[in-house]
KENUMAR-618737 format. One record per residue (C-alpha): x, y, z; residue number from 1. Coordinates in steps of 0.05 Angstrom, whole numbers, plus 32768, in hexadecimal, padded with zeros to 4 digits. Example, Ala and Ser with C-alpha at 12.3 -4.5 7.8 and 13.67 -1.06 7.14 Angstrom:
# KENUMAR-618737
{{80F6; 7FA6; 809C}; 1}
{{8111; 7FEB; 808F}; 2}
//
This chain:
# KENUMAR-618737
{{8208; 8420; 8412}; 1}
{{8207; 83CF; 83EC}; 2}
{{81C4; 83DF; 83CA}; 3}
{{81CB; 840F; 8388}; 4}
{{8187; 842D; 838F}; 5}
{{81A1; 8447; 83DD}; 6}
{{81E4; 845E; 83CE}; 7}
{{81EF; 84A2; 83EF}; 8}
{{821A; 84B5; 83AA}; 9}
{{822F; 8493; 8364}; 10}
{{8270; 849D; 8352}; 11}
{{8273; 84A7; 82FF}; 12}
{{82C4; 8495; 82EA}; 13}
{{82E5; 849C; 829E}; 14}
{{830E; 845B; 8296}; 15}
{{832E; 8484; 8261}; 16}
{{8348; 84B4; 8281}; 17}
{{8380; 84B9; 82A6}; 18}
{{8378; 84A6; 82EA}; 19}
{{832E; 8491; 82DE}; 20}
{{8316; 84DE; 82E8}; 21}
{{82DE; 84D3; 830E}; 22}
{{829A; 8509; 8319}; 23}
{{8276; 84FC; 8359}; 24}
{{8225; 84F8; 8359}; 25}
{{81FB; 8503; 8396}; 26}
{{81BC; 84D1; 8398}; 27}
{{8194; 8506; 83AB}; 28}
{{8150; 84D2; 83B2}; 29}
{{816D; 84C0; 83F9}; 30}
{{8141; 8505; 840C}; 31}
{{8104; 84F0; 83DD}; 32}
{{80CD; 84BA; 83F4}; 33}
{{80D4; 8479; 83E2}; 34}
{{80A2; 8470; 83A8}; 35}
{{80C9; 84AE; 838F}; 36}
{{810F; 849A; 8392}; 37}
{{810D; 8470; 834F}; 38}
{{80F5; 84AA; 832C}; 39}
{{8133; 84D9; 834A}; 40}
{{8168; 84A3; 8337}; 41}
{{8152; 849E; 82F6}; 42}
{{814E; 84DF; 82E8}; 43}
{{8198; 84ED; 82FE}; 44}
{{81AB; 84B8; 82DB}; 45}
{{8189; 84C3; 8294}; 46}
{{81B7; 8504; 829C}; 47}
{{81FC; 84DD; 829D}; 48}
{{8213; 84BA; 826F}; 49}
{{8238; 8475; 8288}; 50}
{{823A; 842E; 825E}; 51}
{{8246; 8407; 829F}; 52}
{{8233; 83FF; 82E6}; 53}
{{8257; 83DB; 8326}; 54}
{{822B; 83CA; 8359}; 55}
{{8225; 839C; 8395}; 56}
{{81D5; 8393; 839B}; 57}
{{81A7; 83B2; 836F}; 58}
{{8156; 839F; 835F}; 59}
{{8137; 8394; 832D}; 60}
{{8115; 83D5; 8323}; 61}
{{815F; 83F5; 8319}; 62}
{{8177; 83BF; 82F3}; 63}
{{8146; 83B7; 82BD}; 64}
{{814C; 8400; 82B5}; 65}
{{8196; 840A; 82B0}; 66}
{{8193; 83C7; 827D}; 67}
{{8162; 83EC; 8251}; 68}
{{8188; 841F; 824B}; 69}
{{81C6; 83F8; 822A}; 70}
{{81EE; 83F8; 8272}; 71}
{{820F; 83BF; 8283}; 72}
{{820F; 83AD; 82C8}; 73}
{{8247; 8387; 82F0}; 74}
{{8248; 836D; 833A}; 75}
{{8287; 837D; 836A}; 76}
{{828A; 836E; 83AC}; 77}
{{82CE; 8393; 83B8}; 78}
{{82D7; 83D2; 83ED}; 79}
{{82E2; 8402; 83C4}; 80}
{{82D0; 8427; 837D}; 81}
{{8317; 8427; 836E}; 82}
{{8318; 83DE; 8374}; 83}
{{82DB; 83C8; 8354}; 84}
{{82F3; 83F6; 8313}; 85}
{{833D; 83D4; 8317}; 86}
{{8312; 8395; 8313}; 87}
{{82E7; 83A7; 82DD}; 88}
{{8328; 83B8; 82AC}; 89}
{{833A; 8374; 82B7}; 90}
{{82FB; 8355; 82AC}; 91}
{{82F7; 833D; 82E1}; 92}
{{82B8; 834C; 82FC}; 93}
{{8277; 8331; 82EE}; 94}
{{823B; 833F; 82C7}; 95}
{{81FC; 833B; 82DB}; 96}
{{81C8; 8328; 82A8}; 97}
{{8186; 832F; 82E6}; 98}
{{8189; 835A; 832A}; 99}
{{81A8; 8333; 8365}; 100}
{{8169; 834B; 8391}; 101}
{{812C; 8333; 8370}; 102}
{{80F3; 8341; 83A3}; 103}
{{80C0; 8371; 837D}; 104}
{{80C3; 83A2; 83AE}; 105}
{{810A; 83A3; 83B1}; 106}
{{8133; 83CD; 8387}; 107}
{{811D; 8416; 836E}; 108}
{{80D6; 8411; 838E}; 109}
{{80B2; 8400; 8349}; 110}
{{80A8; 83C0; 831F}; 111}
{{80D2; 83B3; 82F0}; 112}
{{80CA; 837C; 82B4}; 113}
{{8109; 8361; 8285}; 114}
{{80EA; 836A; 823A}; 115}
//
């Protein structure tokens, strides 16, 4: 999916490892009700260690949750994760300072406020 909250899977890449070792995590929120998706995703992500997220689109709920947890958010229009990672390594991705979607209901079925 082009949207963070509706992605079927999340790829976790270790850029310090040979060939950018990866772990693929299923987004189990797809089976949940709309109102439960954000809670499921945030619980899933809370158990992972990562310091950057590469996205195509992201709503305010997910965006501010990531930022509050010290995670940098980068926008990419690349077709594959590997292309996006290469551009991140080359410092060619735009770091976002606000969500790409601003509808108060977009993103993760929750309201978030920037601090």
